[in-house]
N, C-alpha and C positions, 0 to 999 in steps of 0.2 A: 504494500500500500504506500502511496506517495502522498505526503502532506507537505504542502508548500506554504510559504507565508503570503503568497499571492492568492487572492480570492478565487481566481479562475481555476487554479490547480488543486484546490482543496476538496472539491465536490465529487467528482465522478465515482471513485471507489468507496468513499465513506458512506454514500447513500445506500450501498448494498450491505452494510454491516448489520449483523444481528444486534438486538437490543443489549445483550450481555457484552458484546464486543465494544459497542459504543460506550457503555458504562465503564468498562475496563480502561478504555483509552482516556476517558475523562479523569478517572482515578489516577492513572499514570501521569497525566499532565498536572494535576494538583500536586502530586509528589515532586514532579520536576520543577514546578514553580517554587516550592519550598526550598529545594536544593539550590536553585538559582539565587534566591534571596539570602540563604546562608553563605553562599560564596560571594555575595555582594557583587553580582553581575550588573551590567548596565541596565538602567531602568527601561530603556527602549526594548531590550531583549525580553525582559520580564513582561512588559506590556504586550508584546507581540504574541508570546505564548499564552497570556491571559486572554487575548482577543480570540485566538484559535479555540481555546477551551470554552469560551462563551458561545462561539458558533456551534460547537459540538453540543453544549448544553441546550441550545435552542433546538437543534436537530433531535436530541433525546426527548424533549418535551413534545415536539411534533410527532415523533414516532410513537410515544405513549398515547397521545390523543388519537392517532389513527388506529392503533391496536385496540384501544378502549371502545372506539366507535363501532368496530366490527363485532 
């Protein structure tokens, strides 16, 4: 799976993830963000990872709504 910081490249394969895989990816990014903060990385890098995580959170919410609807 390819995840890019560009919006255009983040979508294609992520939309085919199972709910559990999506949740695992979000959990991984949360942990990664904590490690970046501990290492005192650049704020821009942390913000970019947080932005990706938020997009995945939105997808998770949409996925749950779609599954609940059926």
